[in-house]
Backbone as CSV, one residue per row, in Angstrom:
resi,resn,N_x,N_y,N_z,CA_x,CA_y,CA_z,C_x,C_y,C_z
1,MET,0.828,-1.193,0.000,0.000,0.000,0.000,0.871,1.255,0.000
2,PRO,0.405,2.318,-0.657,1.201,3.553,-0.675,1.385,4.133,0.722
3,ASP,2.468,4.884,0.861,2.792,5.591,2.087,2.552,7.081,1.837
4,TYR,1.965,7.770,2.818,1.672,9.190,2.672,2.439,9.961,3.738
5,GLY,3.391,10.764,3.268,4.241,11.502,4.179,3.961,12.985,4.124
6,TYR,4.589,13.706,5.059,4.509,15.166,5.049,5.875,15.734,4.688
7,PHE,5.875,16.749,3.842,7.085,17.366,3.311,7.319,18.686,4.047
8,LEU,8.314,18.705,4.934,8.668,19.902,5.691,9.479,20.847,4.811
9,SER,9.070,22.110,4.751,9.712,23.089,3.887,10.642,23.990,4.688
10,CYS,11.953,23.725,4.572,12.929,24.602,5.235,12.982,25.983,4.589
11,GLU,12.448,26.121,3.371,12.457,27.429,2.722,11.446,28.385,3.355
12,GLU,10.401,27.841,3.943,9.330,28.687,4.478,9.340,28.832,5.992
13,HIS,9.934,27.897,6.720,9.686,27.832,8.151,10.982,27.747,8.961
14,ALA,10.962,28.373,10.124,12.083,28.344,11.057,12.144,26.979,11.756
15,PRO,13.273,26.656,12.381,13.440,25.316,12.964,12.340,24.889,13.923
16,ALA,11.965,25.745,14.864,10.949,25.346,15.844,9.622,25.054,15.175
17,ALA,9.280,25.833,14.142,8.025,25.597,13.421,8.068,24.263,12.683
18,LEU,9.201,23.923,12.103,9.329,22.643,11.412,9.149,21.471,12.373
19,VAL,9.721,21.581,13.550,9.575,20.517,14.544,8.120,20.380,14.974
20,GLU,7.444,21.496,15.173,6.031,21.445,15.556,5.185,20.849,14.436
21,GLN,5.500,21.174,13.187,4.770,20.578,12.060,4.976,19.070,12.009
22,ALA,6.170,18.620,12.326,6.417,17.172,12.352,5.538,16.490,13.393
23,ARG,5.402,17.123,14.552,4.512,16.564,15.586,3.071,16.519,15.083
24,MET,2.631,17.604,14.459,1.259,17.651,13.946,1.053,16.624,12.838
25,ALA,2.070,16.421,12.006,1.955,15.436,10.933,1.757,14.032,11.493
26,GLU,2.509,13.696,12.534,2.352,12.372,13.142,0.969,12.228,13.768
27,GLN,0.499,13.261,14.442,-0.825,13.218,15.060,-1.941,13.128,14.023
28,ALA,-1.718,13.717,12.842,-2.739,13.708,11.798,-2.807,12.388,11.053
29,GLY,-1.784,11.557,11.181,-1.806,10.255,10.537,-0.839,10.080,9.383
30,PHE,0.024,11.078,9.130,1.075,10.882,8.134,2.089,9.875,8.671
31,SER,2.714,9.133,7.764,3.560,8.027,8.217,5.043,8.232,7.952
32,SER,5.436,9.371,7.394,6.854,9.648,7.179,7.032,11.142,6.965
33,LEU,8.300,11.571,6.952,8.634,12.982,6.754,9.705,13.120,5.687
34,TRP,9.506,14.082,4.808,10.588,14.621,3.992,10.958,15.983,4.572
35,ILE,12.208,16.394,4.346,12.620,17.744,4.723,13.597,18.255,3.680
36,SER,13.364,19.482,3.212,14.207,20.053,2.162,15.547,20.483,2.739
37,ASP,16.548,20.558,1.858,17.906,20.925,2.255,18.401,22.023,1.320
38,HIS,18.357,23.256,1.783,18.771,24.412,0.979,19.704,25.303,1.783
39,PHE,20.533,26.079,1.063,21.251,27.183,1.699,20.440,28.472,1.570
40,HIS,19.791,28.664,0.424,18.905,29.807,0.190,17.480,29.308,-0.014
41,PRO,16.483,30.134,0.304,15.142,29.860,-0.216,15.125,30.202,-1.707
42,TRP,14.040,29.837,-2.390,13.937,30.159,-3.810,13.670,31.647,-4.032
43,ASN,13.024,32.283,-3.054,12.734,33.718,-3.158,12.644,34.290,-1.746
44,ASP,12.740,35.605,-1.652,12.750,36.230,-0.326,11.414,36.098,0.387
45,ALA,10.307,35.929,-0.360,8.992,35.780,0.274,8.922,34.510,1.109
46,GLN,9.618,33.467,0.685,9.637,32.236,1.480,10.332,32.498,2.814
47,GLY,11.488,33.102,2.791,12.020,33.758,3.963,12.850,32.987,4.970
48,GLN,13.089,31.684,4.762,13.868,30.905,5.729,14.851,29.985,5.005
49,SER,15.743,29.395,5.735,16.594,28.330,5.216,17.538,27.833,6.310
50,PRO,17.023,27.158,7.338,17.883,26.648,8.419,18.736,25.475,7.948
51,PHE,19.795,25.202,8.708,20.691,24.079,8.411,19.964,22.771,8.718
52,VAL,19.735,21.982,7.694,18.828,20.849,7.810,19.284,19.819,8.839
53,TRP,20.603,19.635,8.990,21.073,18.567,9.873,20.798,18.901,11.336
54,SER,20.813,20.171,11.688,20.431,20.562,13.050,18.950,20.286,13.283
55,VAL,18.122,20.584,12.271,16.684,20.356,12.409,16.388,18.865,12.532
56,ILE,17.089,18.036,11.759,16.870,16.586,11.842,17.186,16.071,13.237
57,GLY,18.221,16.612,13.867,18.505,16.220,15.245,17.332,16.500,16.159
58,ALA,16.704,17.661,15.997,15.531,17.988,16.805,14.350,17.080,16.455
59,LEU,14.177,16.774,15.174,13.084,15.885,14.763,13.216,14.504,15.397
60,SER,14.451,14.047,15.553,14.659,12.709,16.116,14.144,12.616,17.544
61,GLU,14.078,13.743,18.253,13.571,13.753,19.622,12.081,14.055,19.688
62,ALA,11.530,14.633,18.612,10.146,15.116,18.648,9.141,14.163,18.046
63,THR,9.598,13.224,17.211,8.666,12.366,16.493,9.288,11.006,16.259
64,SER,8.452,10.018,16.059,8.943,8.673,15.730,8.851,8.390,14.239
65,LEU,8.469,9.377,13.428,8.322,9.153,11.995,9.681,9.030,11.305
66,PRO,9.775,8.187,10.271,10.983,8.166,9.444,11.202,9.523,8.784
67,VAL,12.468,9.868,8.571,12.832,11.169,8.005,13.737,10.955,6.801
68,GLU,13.527,11.786,5.779,14.392,11.745,4.593,14.665,13.160,4.111
69,THR,15.908,13.429,3.696,16.201,14.701,3.051,15.712,14.649,1.610
70,ALA,15.056,15.733,1.184,14.506,15.785,-0.172,14.801,17.160,-0.774
71,VAL,15.958,17.313,-1.362,17.073,16.370,-1.319,18.347,17.133,-0.984
72,THR,19.373,16.370,-0.579,20.691,16.910,-0.285,21.575,16.812,-1.517
73,CYS,22.369,17.845,-1.746,23.388,17.796,-2.797,24.742,17.527,-2.133
74,PRO,25.334,16.344,-2.334,26.581,15.991,-1.636,27.834,16.224,-2.474
75,THR,27.777,17.198,-3.402,28.851,17.282,-4.388,29.646,18.583,-4.388
76,VAL,29.069,19.701,-3.985,29.750,20.991,-4.130,29.833,21.703,-2.785
77,ARG,28.702,22.156,-2.272,28.679,22.897,-1.007,29.142,22.024,0.149
78,LEU,28.774,20.743,0.128,29.226,19.775,1.121,29.969,18.648,0.414
79,HIS,31.138,18.326,0.906,31.897,17.194,0.379,31.153,15.902,0.718
80,PRO,31.223,14.888,-0.142,30.511,13.636,0.171,30.924,12.994,1.486
81,ALA,32.178,13.144,1.908,32.585,12.562,3.186,31.889,13.253,4.354
82,VAL,31.736,14.565,4.272,31.041,15.310,5.324,29.550,14.976,5.303
83,THR,28.975,14.878,4.106,27.569,14.491,3.990,27.343,13.107,4.586
84,ALA,28.266,12.188,4.336,28.136,10.834,4.881,28.151,10.855,6.403
85,GLN,29.013,11.672,6.991,29.037,11.757,8.458,27.718,12.303,8.988
86,ALA,27.192,13.345,8.348,25.917,13.918,8.777,24.791,12.891,8.661
87,ALA,24.750,12.169,7.546,23.683,11.195,7.334,23.786,10.025,8.306
88,ALA,24.995,9.563,8.561,25.177,8.452,9.500,24.728,8.859,10.901
89,THR,25.073,10.071,11.312,24.640,10.540,12.625,23.122,10.656,12.681
90,ALA,22.495,11.179,11.618,21.036,11.281,11.578,20.390,9.906,11.687
91,ALA,20.994,8.908,11.037,20.446,7.553,11.116,20.543,6.994,12.529
92,VAL,21.640,7.278,13.211,21.781,6.822,14.596,20.773,7.535,15.487
93,GLN,20.638,8.846,15.315,19.701,9.619,16.141,18.263,9.136,15.974
94,THR,17.885,8.763,14.760,16.505,8.347,14.496,16.295,6.849,14.682
95,GLY,17.284,6.139,15.174,17.145,4.699,15.359,17.003,3.944,14.055
96,GLY,17.710,4.399,13.021,17.660,3.729,11.726,16.508,4.175,10.845
97,ARG,15.795,5.231,11.249,14.626,5.684,10.483,14.976,6.875,9.583
98,PHE,16.166,6.865,9.013,16.591,7.969,8.153,16.997,7.444,6.792
99,ARG,16.570,8.133,5.752,17.006,7.877,4.383,17.630,9.162,3.853
100,LEU,18.686,9.016,3.101,19.370,10.155,2.505,18.908,10.309,1.063
101,GLY,18.119,11.342,0.810,17.770,11.685,-0.563,18.821,12.618,-1.124
102,VAL,19.343,12.308,-2.313,20.405,13.126,-2.901,20.031,13.520,-4.325
103,GLY,20.632,14.631,-4.765,20.442,15.093,-6.131,21.657,15.863,-6.591
104,SER,21.636,16.262,-7.857,22.791,16.944,-8.441,22.814,18.430,-8.132
105,GLY,21.766,18.957,-7.479,21.822,20.291,-6.918,21.412,21.412,-7.859
106,GLU,21.372,22.616,-7.283,21.058,23.831,-8.022,22.130,24.882,-7.717
107,ALA,22.404,25.719,-8.702,23.363,26.800,-8.496,22.937,27.693,-7.336
108,LEU,21.645,27.845,-7.126,21.095,28.663,-6.043,21.764,28.382,-4.703
109,ASN,22.030,27.118,-4.438,22.623,26.716,-3.164,24.102,26.384,-3.261
110,GLU,24.516,25.861,-4.396,25.838,25.234,-4.463,26.945,26.164,-4.948
111,HIS,26.598,27.280,-5.579,27.662,28.142,-6.110,28.222,29.096,-5.059
112,ILE,27.698,29.042,-3.836,28.005,30.073,-2.839,29.476,30.107,-2.431
113,LEU,30.191,28.999,-2.623,31.611,28.967,-2.267,32.497,29.473,-3.402
114,GLY,31.880,29.883,-4.516,32.634,30.465,-5.613,33.144,29.472,-6.630
115,HIS,32.740,28.198,-6.492,33.175,27.204,-7.467,32.371,27.343,-8.759
116,ARG,32.967,26.959,-9.850,32.273,26.937,-11.132,31.105,25.954,-11.065
117,TRP,29.960,26.350,-11.620,28.795,25.467,-11.628,28.855,24.584,-12.866
118,PRO,29.020,23.271,-12.709,29.245,22.403,-13.868,27.980,22.196,-14.703
119,GLN,28.167,21.688,-15.897,27.048,21.290,-16.742,26.366,20.053,-16.145
120,ALA,25.150,19.800,-16.614,24.333,18.743,-16.018,25.020,17.380,-16.067
121,ALA,25.632,17.041,-17.186,26.265,15.722,-17.301,27.401,15.576,-16.296
122,VAL,28.149,16.648,-16.063,29.238,16.599,-15.084,28.673,16.500,-13.672
123,ARG,27.592,17.208,-13.409,26.976,17.139,-12.077,26.519,15.721,-11.759
124,LEU,25.974,15.029,-12.731,25.540,13.647,-12.502,26.741,12.733,-12.291
125,GLU,27.820,12.992,-13.020,29.057,12.220,-12.830,29.596,12.423,-11.416
126,MET,29.567,13.657,-10.946,30.011,13.965,-9.579,29.117,13.272,-8.559
127,LEU,27.812,13.270,-8.818,26.880,12.638,-7.885,27.144,11.142,-7.784
128,GLU,27.400,10.499,-8.910,27.667,9.062,-8.876,28.913,8.762,-8.060
129,GLU,29.970,9.554,-8.228,31.186,9.336,-7.453,30.940,9.604,-5.971
130,ALA,30.152,10.648,-5.671,29.843,10.966,-4.274,29.090,9.831,-3.595
131,VAL,28.125,9.242,-4.294,27.364,8.127,-3.725,28.288,6.941,-3.456
132,GLN,29.201,6.687,-4.360,30.171,5.600,-4.152,30.977,5.817,-2.877
133,ILE,31.457,7.039,-2.670,32.247,7.355,-1.471,31.405,7.179,-0.213
134,MET,30.192,7.698,-0.235,29.344,7.625,0.962,29.007,6.190,1.322
135,ARG,28.737,5.352,0.334,28.439,3.952,0.629,29.644,3.271,1.289
136,GLN,30.841,3.597,0.836,32.032,3.018,1.461,32.158,3.480,2.904
137,LEU,31.913,4.756,3.151,32.052,5.279,4.508,30.987,4.712,5.449
138,PHE,29.797,4.431,4.947,28.737,3.894,5.799,29.082,2.516,6.361
139,THR,30.103,1.847,5.810,30.510,0.543,6.351,31.243,0.690,7.682
140,GLY,31.722,1.899,7.991,32.502,2.101,9.201,33.969,1.750,9.043
141,ARG,34.364,1.356,7.846,35.768,1.045,7.603,36.519,2.296,7.138
142,GLU,37.844,2.268,7.249,38.655,3.380,6.768,38.627,3.418,5.240
143,VAL,38.466,4.620,4.710,38.311,4.801,3.278,39.350,5.801,2.768
144,SER,40.033,5.418,1.710,40.842,6.357,0.925,40.365,6.261,-0.517
145,HIS,40.182,7.402,-1.139,39.610,7.441,-2.482,40.292,8.568,-3.251
146,HIS,40.768,8.266,-4.443,41.374,9.277,-5.315,40.681,9.161,-6.666
147,GLY,39.632,9.952,-6.836,38.816,9.857,-8.031,38.937,11.071,-8.920
148,LYS,38.063,11.134,-9.912,38.087,12.228,-10.875,37.713,13.544,-10.220
149,HIS,36.763,13.493,-9.270,36.233,14.726,-8.685,36.560,14.892,-7.206
150,TYR,36.843,13.790,-6.492,36.993,13.870,-5.035,38.189,13.066,-4.560
151,THR,38.778,13.566,-3.483,39.838,12.849,-2.781,39.414,12.651,-1.325
152,VAL,39.583,11.443,-0.834,39.340,11.126,0.577,40.553,10.363,1.076
153,GLU,41.101,10.775,2.195,42.285,10.109,2.724,42.063,9.687,4.172
154,ASN,42.184,8.380,4.410,42.162,7.815,5.773,40.934,8.268,6.558
155,ALA,39.768,8.257,5.904,38.535,8.695,6.559,37.766,7.488,7.081
156,ARG,37.325,7.594,8.327,36.509,6.535,8.914,35.413,7.166,9.758
157,LEU,34.186,6.703,9.562,33.070,7.140,10.399,32.978,6.212,11.604
158,TYR,33.067,6.776,12.784,32.984,5.975,14.003,31.555,5.873,14.528
159,THR,30.711,6.834,14.194,29.303,6.792,14.581,28.498,6.407,13.349
160,VAL,28.125,5.128,13.296,27.398,4.611,12.138,26.212,3.780,12.620
161,PRO,25.129,3.750,11.847,23.980,2.918,12.224,24.273,1.443,11.989
162,ALA,23.407,0.600,12.509,23.595,-0.845,12.371,23.555,-1.286,10.910
163,LYS,22.751,-0.592,10.092,22.657,-0.877,8.661,23.024,0.384,7.884
164,PRO,23.636,0.234,6.709,23.998,1.414,5.919,22.774,2.284,5.614
165,VAL,22.982,3.567,5.548,21.900,4.514,5.254,21.425,4.305,3.818
166,PRO,20.129,4.080,3.585,19.641,4.013,2.204,19.814,5.360,1.516
167,ILE,20.221,5.327,0.250,20.428,6.537,-0.533,19.454,6.526,-1.710
168,ASP,18.533,7.472,-1.707,17.574,7.631,-2.798,18.031,8.792,-3.671
169,VAL,17.855,8.658,-4.977,18.411,9.625,-5.928,17.280,10.349,-6.643
170,SER,17.407,11.675,-6.698,16.422,12.517,-7.354,16.658,12.548,-8.860
171,GLY,15.567,12.589,-9.615,15.690,12.678,-11.066,14.564,13.485,-11.673
172,PHE,14.917,14.413,-12.594,13.912,15.223,-13.292,14.048,15.118,-14.808
173,GLY,14.900,14.253,-15.278,15.077,14.027,-16.706,15.557,12.619,-16.933
174,PRO,15.609,12.163,-18.191,15.976,10.763,-18.466,17.322,10.345,-17.897
175,ALA,18.357,11.175,-18.051,19.686,10.767,-17.591,19.725,10.614,-16.077
176,ALA,19.148,11.586,-15.348,19.144,11.509,-13.889,18.274,10.354,-13.400
177,THR,17.163,10.097,-14.089,16.269,9.012,-13.689,16.936,7.658,-13.876
178,GLU,17.655,7.497,-14.986,18.369,6.237,-15.201,19.503,6.064,-14.195
179,LEU,20.163,7.174,-13.851,21.194,7.097,-12.815,20.580,6.675,-11.481
180,ALA,19.413,7.221,-11.161,18.728,6.847,-9.923,18.461,5.348,-9.884
181,GLY,18.024,4.798,-10.993,17.773,3.360,-11.038,19.032,2.543,-10.881
182,ARG,20.117,3.053,-11.421,21.369,2.301,-11.418,22.085,2.347,-10.075
183,ILE,22.090,3.512,-9.398,22.904,3.640,-8.174,22.086,3.878,-6.913
184,GLY,20.795,4.181,-7.046,20.002,4.538,-5.880,19.282,3.363,-5.253
185,ASP,18.907,3.547,-3.999,18.018,2.590,-3.325,16.561,2.950,-3.557
186,GLY,16.315,4.114,-4.147,14.979,4.572,-4.453,15.071,5.795,-5.343
187,PHE,13.909,6.258,-5.800,13.789,7.357,-6.758,12.945,8.457,-6.151
188,VAL,13.406,9.694,-6.287,12.702,10.865,-5.757,12.436,11.837,-6.893
189,THR,11.199,12.333,-6.988,10.885,13.356,-7.986,9.682,14.159,-7.516
190,MET,9.331,15.195,-8.286,8.295,16.137,-7.837,7.133,16.253,-8.804
191,ALA,6.881,15.223,-9.607,5.746,15.245,-10.531,5.216,13.821,-10.685
192,PRO,3.912,13.662,-10.947,3.338,12.315,-11.125,3.638,11.775,-12.520
193,ASP,4.911,11.564,-12.777,5.404,11.213,-14.104,5.544,9.697,-14.221
194,GLY,4.549,9.064,-14.817,4.582,7.615,-14.952,5.698,7.127,-15.839
195,GLU,6.044,7.898,-16.875,7.146,7.509,-17.747,8.462,7.484,-16.981
196,ALA,8.645,8.442,-16.066,9.865,8.460,-15.259,9.923,7.244,-14.340
197,VAL,8.792,6.868,-13.740,8.765,5.684,-12.876,9.132,4.437,-13.684
198,GLU,8.577,4.326,-14.895,8.908,3.170,-15.731,10.386,3.158,-16.101
199,ARG,10.926,4.334,-16.425,12.338,4.420,-16.780,13.208,4.028,-15.577
200,PHE,12.832,4.508,-14.403,13.558,4.161,-13.183,13.516,2.661,-12.936
201,ARG,12.358,2.074,-13.071,12.225,0.639,-12.795,12.997,-0.195,-13.814
202,ARG,12.998,0.234,-15.075,13.796,-0.488,-16.077,15.281,-0.399,-15.745
203,SER,15.711,0.777,-15.336,17.124,0.975,-15.025,17.536,0.206,-13.772
204,SER,16.639,0.141,-12.789,16.975,-0.521,-11.517,16.824,-2.030,-11.584
205,ARG,16.032,-2.503,-12.553,15.792,-3.941,-12.720,15.305,-4.572,-11.423
206,GLY,14.439,-3.869,-10.744,13.940,-4.395,-9.476,12.710,-3.651,-9.024
207,THR,12.489,-3.695,-7.721,11.275,-3.106,-7.144,11.625,-2.030,-6.126
208,LYS,12.654,-1.252,-6.428,13.017,-0.161,-5.535,11.888,0.864,-5.491
209,PRO,11.716,1.569,-4.357,10.582,2.481,-4.224,10.740,3.753,-5.038
210,ALA,9.614,4.234,-5.548,9.527,5.529,-6.219,8.729,6.462,-5.327
211,MET,9.273,7.645,-5.055,8.682,8.581,-4.099,8.482,9.935,-4.756
212,GLY,7.275,10.496,-4.614,6.964,11.763,-5.244,6.552,12.821,-4.250
213,GLY,6.913,14.061,-4.549,6.523,15.192,-3.715,5.406,15.986,-4.365
214,LEU,4.479,16.479,-3.539,3.311,17.222,-4.014,3.099,18.439,-3.128
215,LYS,2.961,19.613,-3.745,2.639,20.823,-3.001,1.154,21.138,-3.161
216,VAL,0.534,21.524,-2.048,-0.871,21.926,-2.040,-0.986,23.207,-1.224
217,CYS,-2.138,23.850,-1.344,-2.383,25.031,-0.509,-3.819,24.979,-0.015
218,TRP,-3.988,24.429,1.194,-5.322,24.360,1.797,-5.733,25.728,2.331
219,SER,-6.995,26.069,2.095,-7.617,27.254,2.686,-9.108,27.146,2.453
220,THR,-9.893,27.728,3.319,-11.333,27.783,3.074,-11.666,28.774,1.968
221,ASP,-10.717,29.609,1.574,-10.878,30.580,0.495,-9.947,30.174,-0.636
222,ARG,-10.506,29.571,-1.695,-9.653,29.043,-2.762,-8.857,30.143,-3.444
223,GLU,-9.454,31.275,-3.707,-8.737,32.346,-4.396,-7.570,32.851,-3.547
224,ALA,-7.782,32.930,-2.242,-6.678,33.327,-1.357,-5.568,32.287,-1.394
225,ALA,-5.948,31.011,-1.475,-4.947,29.945,-1.549,-4.135,30.047,-2.838
226,VAL,-4.797,30.356,-3.945,-4.083,30.523,-5.213,-3.091,31.674,-5.105
227,ARG,-3.503,32.763,-4.498,-2.592,33.903,-4.341,-1.395,33.539,-3.466
228,THR,-1.642,32.776,-2.410,-0.544,32.359,-1.533,0.421,31.439,-2.272
229,ALA,-0.108,30.469,-2.992,0.736,29.532,-3.735,1.550,30.262,-4.802
230,HIS,0.936,31.231,-5.458,1.638,31.983,-6.489,2.718,32.870,-5.874
231,ARG,2.425,33.500,-4.760,3.389,34.399,-4.125,4.611,33.635,-3.624
232,LEU,4.393,32.431,-3.070,5.480,31.708,-2.428,6.168,30.685,-3.326
233,TRP,5.422,30.062,-4.240,5.993,28.919,-4.958,5.763,28.955,-6.460
234,ALA,5.669,30.148,-7.051,5.580,30.223,-8.514,6.814,29.618,-9.179
235,ASN,7.942,29.590,-8.464,9.170,29.012,-9.018,9.009,27.550,-9.409
236,GLU,8.064,26.841,-8.790,7.839,25.430,-9.138,7.393,25.261,-10.584
237,GLN,6.877,26.327,-11.192,6.351,26.238,-12.549,7.341,26.724,-13.603
238,LEU,8.566,27.021,-13.207,9.576,27.400,-14.194,10.003,26.170,-14.996
239,PRO,10.218,26.341,-16.291,10.443,25.168,-17.140,11.893,24.717,-17.197
240,GLY,12.070,23.457,-17.595,13.360,22.931,-17.981,14.432,23.006,-16.915
241,GLU,15.642,23.347,-17.352,16.801,23.370,-16.470,16.963,24.702,-15.749
242,LEU,16.082,25.654,-16.014,16.218,26.985,-15.425,16.384,26.954,-13.908
243,PRO,15.587,26.160,-13.156,15.764,26.144,-11.695,17.134,25.639,-11.240
244,GLN,17.846,24.919,-12.099,19.161,24.406,-11.706,20.287,25.408,-11.944
245,ILE,20.032,26.438,-12.759,21.147,27.309,-13.135,21.019,28.749,-12.644
246,LEU,19.836,29.197,-12.216,19.724,30.558,-11.690,20.439,30.643,-10.346
247,PRO,21.244,31.683,-10.098,22.136,31.664,-8.936,21.604,32.277,-7.648
248,THR,20.575,33.120,-7.686,20.157,33.805,-6.457,18.636,33.884,-6.372
249,PRO,18.093,34.055,-5.160,16.647,34.287,-5.043,16.167,35.458,-5.897
250,ARG,16.988,36.485,-6.029,16.604,37.639,-6.840,16.339,37.242,-8.298
251,HIS,17.178,36.335,-8.832,16.975,35.896,-10.207,15.679,35.085,-10.347
252,PHE,15.366,34.297,-9.333,14.093,33.567,-9.374,12.910,34.528,-9.315
253,GLU,13.026,35.564,-8.526,11.951,36.552,-8.450,11.739,37.233,-9.800
254,GLN,12.817,37.450,-10.538,12.682,38.016,-11.871,12.026,37.019,-12.822
255,ALA,12.442,35.765,-12.749,11.925,34.760,-13.677,10.449,34.473,-13.457
256,VAL,10.007,34.454,-12.204,8.619,34.057,-11.946,7.614,35.147,-12.290
257,THR,8.072,36.317,-12.713,7.116,37.303,-13.228,6.432,36.777,-14.486
258,LEU,6.998,35.753,-15.105,6.404,35.134,-16.291,5.381,34.051,-15.937
259,VAL,5.279,33.690,-14.645,4.364,32.629,-14.207,3.082,33.272,-13.677
260,THR,1.959,32.936,-14.247,0.679,33.530,-13.849,0.038,32.761,-12.700
261,PRO,-0.838,33.411,-11.934,-1.593,32.679,-10.914,-2.419,31.542,-11.519
262,GLU,-2.909,31.729,-12.718,-3.706,30.686,-13.369,-2.866,29.432,-13.614
263,ARG,-1.608,29.616,-13.983,-0.744,28.445,-14.198,-0.498,27.717,-12.888
264,VAL,-0.273,28.467,-11.823,-0.086,27.832,-10.517,-1.339,27.051,-10.132
265,ALA,-2.517,27.664,-10.333,-3.773,27.003,-9.967,-4.003,25.722,-10.754
266,GLU,-3.458,25.641,-11.956,-3.593,24.435,-12.768,-2.785,23.272,-12.200
267,HIS,-1.705,23.577,-11.505,-0.778,22.541,-11.069,-0.760,22.289,-9.571
268,VAL,-1.331,23.196,-8.784,-1.305,23.075,-7.328,-2.738,22.980,-6.811
269,PRO,-3.107,21.893,-6.127,-4.439,21.844,-5.529,-4.595,22.954,-4.496
270,CYS,-5.578,23.812,-4.696,-5.810,24.943,-3.800,-7.237,24.894,-3.274
271,GLY,-7.410,25.280,-2.004,-8.752,25.316,-1.427,-9.037,24.130,-0.537
272,ASP,-10.317,23.939,-0.255,-10.721,22.931,0.732,-11.657,21.871,0.160
273,ASP,-11.557,21.616,-1.146,-12.325,20.532,-1.756,-11.524,19.234,-1.617
274,PRO,-11.970,18.289,-0.802,-11.196,17.053,-0.620,-10.931,16.326,-1.921
275,GLU,-11.891,16.396,-2.864,-11.727,15.659,-4.114,-10.542,16.168,-4.918
276,ALA,-10.287,17.470,-4.868,-9.145,18.022,-5.596,-7.832,17.505,-5.008
277,HIS,-7.750,17.450,-3.701,-6.543,16.944,-3.048,-6.376,15.449,-3.295
278,LEU,-7.453,14.714,-3.193,-7.387,13.274,-3.430,-6.972,12.961,-4.863
279,ALA,-7.530,13.711,-5.821,-7.186,13.475,-7.224,-5.704,13.714,-7.472
280,ALA,-5.147,14.756,-6.851,-3.732,15.058,-7.036,-2.856,13.954,-6.449
281,ILE,-3.217,13.440,-5.286,-2.442,12.361,-4.656,-2.573,11.079,-5.467
282,ASN,-3.792,10.760,-5.888,-4.024,9.524,-6.627,-3.353,9.534,-7.997
283,ALA,-3.061,10.729,-8.530,-2.333,10.797,-9.796,-0.943,10.183,-9.654
284,TYR,-0.359,10.274,-8.474,0.947,9.658,-8.218,0.812,8.141,-8.061
285,THR,-0.090,7.714,-7.214,-0.184,6.276,-6.951,-0.667,5.513,-8.176
286,ALA,-1.449,6.167,-9.039,-1.968,5.499,-10.228,-0.867,5.131,-11.211
287,VAL,0.248,5.854,-11.180,1.340,5.557,-12.114,2.508,4.854,-11.428
288,GLY,2.281,4.364,-10.204,3.260,3.482,-9.603,4.117,4.038,-8.496
289,PHE,3.830,5.249,-8.008,4.607,5.769,-6.882,4.239,5.017,-5.601
290,ASP,5.248,4.720,-4.810,5.046,4.009,-3.552,4.801,4.962,-2.389
291,THR,5.320,6.180,-2.491,5.186,7.182,-1.439,4.840,8.519,-2.065
292,VAL,3.910,9.238,-1.432,3.610,10.613,-1.814,3.791,11.474,-0.573
293,CYS,4.651,12.490,-0.669,4.886,13.401,0.444,4.292,14.762,0.102
294,ILE,3.390,15.230,0.944,2.585,16.409,0.667,3.065,17.578,1.516
295,ASN,3.209,18.729,0.881,3.609,19.950,1.576,2.493,20.981,1.497
296,GLN,2.154,21.564,2.636,1.207,22.665,2.696,1.950,23.982,2.514
297,ILE,1.574,24.723,1.500,2.155,26.031,1.238,1.503,27.061,2.159
298,GLY,2.315,27.880,2.794,1.786,28.982,3.580,1.714,28.707,5.065
299,PRO,1.203,29.674,5.816,1.288,29.613,7.279,0.209,28.780,7.960
300,ASP,-0.889,28.449,7.274,-2.007,27.794,7.970,-1.793,26.296,8.050
301,GLN,-0.815,25.907,8.839,-0.470,24.499,8.958,-1.516,23.721,9.771
302,GLN,-2.005,24.301,10.854,-2.969,23.584,11.691,-4.245,23.277,10.922
303,GLY,-4.723,24.255,10.143,-5.915,24.013,9.331,-5.690,22.901,8.327
304,PHE,-4.521,22.884,7.710,-4.192,21.825,6.760,-4.201,20.464,7.431
305,PHE,-3.543,20.346,8.569,-3.468,19.040,9.228,-4.840,18.568,9.698
306,ASP,-5.664,19.462,10.182,-7.029,19.082,10.562,-7.802,18.577,9.346
307,PHE,-7.651,19.271,8.228,-8.333,18.897,6.986,-7.879,17.527,6.502
308,TYR,-6.589,17.290,6.479,-6.091,16.000,6.004,-6.429,14.874,6.977
309,ARG,-6.387,15.163,8.268,-6.718,14.138,9.265,-8.163,13.684,9.133
310,THR,-9.072,14.598,8.817,-10.498,14.266,8.820,-11.072,14.015,7.434
311,LYS,-10.524,14.678,6.380,-11.190,14.660,5.077,-10.396,13.963,3.979
312,VAL,-9.094,13.824,4.137,-8.281,13.319,3.028,-7.647,11.963,3.350
313,LEU,-6.834,11.904,4.385,-6.123,10.656,4.683,-7.067,9.473,4.903
314,PRO,-8.239,9.655,5.569,-9.126,8.491,5.738,-9.664,7.929,4.428
315,GLN,-9.630,8.708,3.342,-10.149,8.230,2.066,-9.081,7.625,1.157
316,LEU,-7.841,7.644,1.607,-6.757,7.090,0.797,-6.520,5.629,1.148
317,PRO,-6.186,4.803,0.166,-5.863,3.398,0.466,-4.584,3.327,1.269
318,GLY,-4.537,2.418,2.221,-3.336,2.296,3.021,-3.627,1.653,4.355
């Protein structure tokens, strides 16, 4: 049966609010948590961006739900060896209930140290090497690695979970999706793309899980919800590779002037009609996703959780 999780947005909320949302998600009946990992928000209106690993430590004490980063880039801003240490500690803190979601990243977060932002094919090559290094370190053995992109010398993680941390790989195009199938323990994406799930499954030659993220905006006033979704998350509707190459929130604010509220309303369930929310979730499960993680856009988190607890989650198979 599908799993329905809650997607914590570090771009919108401060650490204490994220921890409280995790508690509310567990009380409402969600069965897992995703949490975003950014250095910057996509735009200044979102307004936050705490260090995800500190928040995960707090989550481990506040909830018993499994936690996954959606997603961490272990290639530029953080070296894969440092990412592996953070992930291993998170797995120990959560009693083995942590999965590391990884992706090839965006310039928005990764260019901040002044490094050149590579082309997509190079970023995927770096990601594959990073995953290889992290898997070696999760064994708890000493690792030395001299590769094309990374060097590791005499590194050993002393705090490791009983089992290696599962690594799920994000994909938004054919090359990344096939890489996810080849090197990942699961697949992460943000659209109900059945073709991508099929491509992932062909590449993985197995039954690894496919996990999708969905943004919604609950409100008793649908038009107000559309305005909120457009103000905070119009960037989700930018096409192609643009979200991977724009370097600052200011550039995203310029780009989203081309995104209309009507376009956002077409892609984001807004308002308090349970059928609209159910249809959006079922679009994922109908094409083979094993997990759907839902994020409420905007400040009315309590209203959203009450709505999902009473009107949405009871109608979903599971």
